C-alpha positions as CSV (number, residue, x, y, z in Angstrom):
1,M,-24.7,31.3,22.9
2,Q,-22.6,28.2,23.5
3,K,-21.5,27.7,27.2
4,T,-18.4,25.8,28.0
5,M,-18.2,23.3,30.8
6,S,-16.2,25.8,32.8
7,D,-19.0,28.4,32.7
8,P,-18.5,30.4,35.9
9,K,-22.3,30.6,36.3
10,K,-22.5,26.9,37.0
11,P,-23.0,26.0,40.7
12,R,-20.1,23.5,40.8
13,D,-16.7,23.2,39.3
14,Y,-15.7,20.5,36.9
15,P,-12.4,18.6,37.2
16,T,-9.6,19.1,34.8
17,W,-7.9,16.3,32.9
18,P,-4.9,16.2,30.6
19,R,-5.8,17.2,27.1
20,R,-3.6,14.4,25.8
21,A,-3.0,11.2,27.6
22,P,0.6,9.9,27.5
23,L,1.6,6.7,25.9
24,A,1.1,4.0,28.5
25,P,4.4,3.3,30.2
26,P,5.8,-0.2,29.9
27,G,4.7,-2.5,32.7
28,E,6.8,-4.9,34.7
29,A,9.6,-6.6,32.9
30,P,8.4,-9.7,31.0
31,R,9.5,-13.0,32.3
32,K,10.2,-14.4,28.8
33,K,13.1,-13.1,26.7
34,Y,11.1,-13.0,23.5
35,E,8.5,-10.7,25.1
36,R,11.3,-8.3,26.0
37,V,12.4,-8.2,22.4
38,K,8.9,-7.9,21.1
39,D,8.0,-5.0,23.5
40,A,11.1,-3.1,22.5
41,L,10.4,-3.4,18.8
42,L,6.7,-2.5,19.4
43,R,7.7,0.7,21.2
44,G,10.0,1.5,18.3
45,I,7.1,1.0,15.9
46,H,4.8,3.1,18.1
47,D,7.1,6.1,18.5
48,G,8.1,6.2,14.8
49,T,11.7,4.8,15.2
50,Y,10.6,2.2,12.7
51,P,8.0,4.0,10.4
52,P,5.9,2.1,7.9
53,G,7.8,0.8,4.9
54,T,11.1,0.5,6.7
55,C,12.9,-2.7,7.8
56,L,13.4,-3.7,11.4
57,P,17.0,-4.5,12.4
58,S,18.3,-7.8,11.1
59,E,18.0,-11.0,13.2
60,N,21.7,-10.9,13.8
61,E,21.6,-7.3,15.0
62,L,18.7,-8.1,17.3
63,M,20.6,-11.1,18.7
64,R,23.5,-8.8,19.5
65,R,21.5,-6.0,20.9
66,F,19.4,-8.1,23.3
67,E,21.9,-10.8,23.9
68,V,19.4,-13.6,23.0
69,S,19.3,-16.5,20.7
70,R,18.0,-16.6,17.1
71,I,15.0,-18.7,18.3
72,T,14.1,-15.9,20.8
73,V,14.3,-13.2,18.1
74,R,12.1,-15.2,15.8
75,Q,9.5,-15.8,18.5
76,A,9.3,-12.0,19.0
77,L,9.0,-11.4,15.2
78,E,6.4,-14.1,14.9
79,R,4.2,-12.3,17.4
80,L,4.5,-8.9,15.5
81,H,3.7,-10.7,12.3
82,A,0.6,-12.3,13.9
83,A,-0.5,-8.8,14.9
84,E,-0.1,-7.7,11.2
85,L,2.5,-5.1,12.3
86,I,5.2,-6.5,10.1
87,E,5.5,-8.5,6.9
88,S,8.4,-10.8,6.4
89,H,10.0,-11.3,3.0
90,R,12.9,-13.6,2.2
91,G,15.9,-11.5,1.2
92,K,14.2,-8.2,2.2
93,G,13.8,-8.6,6.0
94,H,10.9,-7.7,8.2
95,I,9.0,-4.6,6.9
96,V,6.9,-2.5,9.1
97,Q,3.3,-2.2,8.0
98,P,0.9,0.8,8.3
99,L,-1.1,0.9,11.5
100,R,-4.7,-0.2,11.0
101,A,-7.7,-0.2,13.3
102,V,-9.6,-3.3,12.3
103,Q,-13.2,-2.9,13.4
104,D,-15.6,-5.8,13.6
105,L,-18.9,-4.4,12.5
106,G,-20.6,-7.3,14.2
107,R,-19.6,-5.9,17.6
108,L,-19.9,-2.6,19.4
109,Q,-16.3,-1.7,20.4
110,G,-14.5,1.3,21.7
111,F,-11.3,2.5,20.1
112,G,-9.1,1.1,22.8
113,E,-10.8,-2.3,22.5
114,I,-10.2,-2.3,18.7
115,M,-6.5,-1.5,19.2
116,A,-5.8,-3.8,22.1
117,P,-5.4,-7.1,20.1
118,V,-2.3,-5.6,18.3
119,G,-0.8,-4.3,21.5
120,V,-1.1,-0.7,20.4
121,A,-1.5,2.0,23.1
122,A,-4.7,4.1,22.4
123,R,-5.3,7.5,23.8
124,S,-7.1,10.7,23.1
125,E,-6.5,14.4,22.8
126,V,-9.5,16.3,24.1
127,L,-10.1,19.3,21.9
128,G,-13.1,20.7,23.6
129,V,-16.0,19.9,26.1
130,A,-19.1,22.1,26.0
131,R,-22.7,22.3,26.9
132,V,-24.6,23.2,23.7
133,P,-28.2,23.2,22.4
134,A,-29.3,20.0,20.6
135,L,-30.3,21.0,17.1
136,G,-31.6,19.1,14.1
137,E,-30.2,15.7,13.8
138,V,-28.6,15.7,17.2
139,A,-31.9,16.4,18.9
140,S,-33.7,13.8,16.7
141,K,-31.2,11.0,17.3
142,L,-31.1,11.6,21.1
143,Q,-34.9,11.9,21.2
144,L,-34.6,15.4,22.8
145,G,-36.5,18.6,22.3
146,E,-35.1,21.1,19.8
147,G,-32.7,23.3,21.7
148,E,-32.5,21.1,24.8
149,E,-29.0,21.2,26.2
150,V,-26.5,18.3,25.6
151,V,-22.8,17.8,26.3
152,R,-20.5,17.9,23.3
153,I,-17.1,16.2,23.5
154,E,-14.5,16.7,20.7
155,R,-11.5,14.4,20.6
156,L,-8.7,13.2,18.4
157,R,-8.2,9.4,18.7
158,I,-4.5,8.5,18.6
159,A,-2.9,5.0,18.3
160,A,0.9,4.9,18.7
161,Y,2.2,7.6,16.3
162,A,-1.0,8.2,14.3
163,T,-4.1,10.3,14.6
164,V,-6.6,7.7,13.5
165,S,-9.9,9.6,13.9
166,Y,-11.5,12.9,14.8
167,D,-14.7,12.3,16.9
168,I,-17.5,14.6,17.9
169,S,-19.8,13.0,20.5
170,Y,-23.1,14.3,22.0
171,F,-24.7,13.1,25.3
172,P,-27.9,13.9,27.1
173,L,-27.1,16.4,29.9
174,D,-27.6,13.9,32.8
175,V,-25.1,11.5,31.2
176,G,-22.6,14.0,29.8
177,E,-22.2,16.0,33.1
178,R,-21.3,12.8,34.9
179,L,-19.1,11.6,32.1
180,V,-16.8,14.7,32.2
181,E,-15.9,13.9,35.8
182,H,-13.7,11.1,34.5
183,D,-10.5,10.7,32.4
184,L,-11.6,11.5,28.8
185,A,-8.1,11.5,27.6
186,G,-6.9,8.2,28.8
187,V,-10.0,5.9,28.9
188,D,-12.5,4.9,26.2
189,I,-15.9,6.6,26.6
190,F,-17.6,3.2,26.3
191,S,-15.6,2.0,29.3
192,L,-16.4,5.1,31.3
193,L,-20.1,4.7,30.6
194,E,-20.1,1.1,31.7
195,D,-17.5,0.9,34.4
196,E,-17.8,4.4,36.0
197,L,-21.4,5.4,35.3
198,G,-22.9,1.9,35.4
199,I,-24.7,2.3,32.1
200,E,-24.5,-0.9,30.1
201,L,-24.6,-0.5,26.4
202,A,-26.8,-2.7,24.3
203,F,-26.3,-1.9,20.6
204,A,-25.6,0.9,18.2
205,D,-27.0,2.0,14.8
206,I,-24.1,2.8,12.4
207,T,-24.0,4.3,9.0
208,M,-20.8,4.9,7.0
209,E,-19.8,6.8,3.9
210,M,-16.8,8.3,2.2
211,T,-16.9,12.1,2.3
212,R,-14.7,15.1,1.6
213,P,-14.1,16.6,5.0
214,D,-13.9,20.3,5.7
215,P,-10.4,21.8,6.0
216,G,-10.4,21.7,9.8
217,V,-11.1,18.0,10.0
218,A,-8.6,17.2,7.2
219,K,-5.9,19.1,9.0
220,H,-6.5,17.1,12.2
221,L,-6.2,13.9,10.2
222,S,-3.2,15.1,8.2
223,L,-5.1,14.5,5.0
224,P,-4.0,16.3,1.8
225,D,-6.3,18.8,0.1
226,G,-9.2,17.0,-1.5
227,A,-8.5,13.6,0.0
228,P,-11.6,11.7,1.2
229,A,-12.3,10.6,4.8
230,I,-14.5,7.9,6.3
231,R,-17.5,9.4,8.0
232,I,-19.3,7.3,10.5
233,E,-22.5,8.1,12.4
234,R,-23.0,6.0,15.5
235,L,-25.9,6.1,17.9
236,S,-25.5,3.9,21.0
237,Y,-28.3,2.8,23.3
238,S,-28.4,1.8,26.9
239,A,-29.3,-1.8,27.8
240,S,-31.7,-1.0,30.6
241,D,-34.2,1.0,28.7
242,W,-32.9,1.2,25.1
243,R,-32.4,4.9,25.5
244,P,-30.1,6.6,23.0
245,I,-27.3,8.1,25.1
246,D,-24.3,8.6,22.7
247,F,-24.6,10.1,19.2
248,E,-21.3,10.5,17.4
249,Y,-19.8,11.8,14.1
250,L,-16.5,9.9,13.6
251,Y,-14.1,11.0,10.8
252,G,-11.4,8.5,10.0
253,A,-8.2,8.7,7.9
254,P,-8.8,5.8,5.4
255,Q,-5.2,4.5,5.5
256,Y,-5.7,3.6,9.2
257,H,-9.0,1.8,9.0
258,Q,-10.2,-1.6,8.0
259,F,-13.7,-3.1,8.6
260,K,-14.8,-6.7,8.7
261,L,-18.2,-8.3,8.9
262,R,-19.5,-11.9,8.8
263,V,-22.9,-12.1,7.1
264,P,-25.2,-15.2,6.8
265,R,-26.1,-16.7,3.4
266,W,-29.8,-16.2,4.2
């Protein structure tokens, strides 16, 4: 029978954390005027004020709203364009683009690291944390005995206004029980492993495919009936002993994902 991490039979209590981390509050006021304009527009894109396919306010309107020059407005828009958050068309204005997590398959990155270059706040909604028996593929990948207990963490990964992926992660018990002491909603697990637990990650084995997710996964990702999802299996290893410590099933909504990889000729 599955035991939750709050099992009263356990000798010690586990901390609680918010199921959903809030959007990161804006920091100190930028010193440059164009940064103030850019950050305000970015917040509007993040919170859905300017959804994909719609136009940002005109340059003249932004000049009046923020009491800045046209050069300042264009500097702000150039930075949003460089982050691929808008496209500019003569006669049509500046059109908001769908949010995409661009993952470099040549690097092992956490979700927050992927979203940081475009200035998008990344967070999680923790759906469940449990201690469960490792069965089948989970036991094999983590090099554990069949039925040996592991920690299972289930999360939604959210960037700005969009649920980008649904993740199920498994950890050996000695790693997972330490991991749940920390902020699973607000911090990437890779960051927690390395910065809080002192476990440096070396590499990961990754496989990807398109699949038709079960109804529960599709609902989490707001996918229509029968729509495909990206399914990623990722097994990450520690640098000190090449031990497999993090096995994940990641389901992504295709419209929010893009992958890139540089490959040699030979």
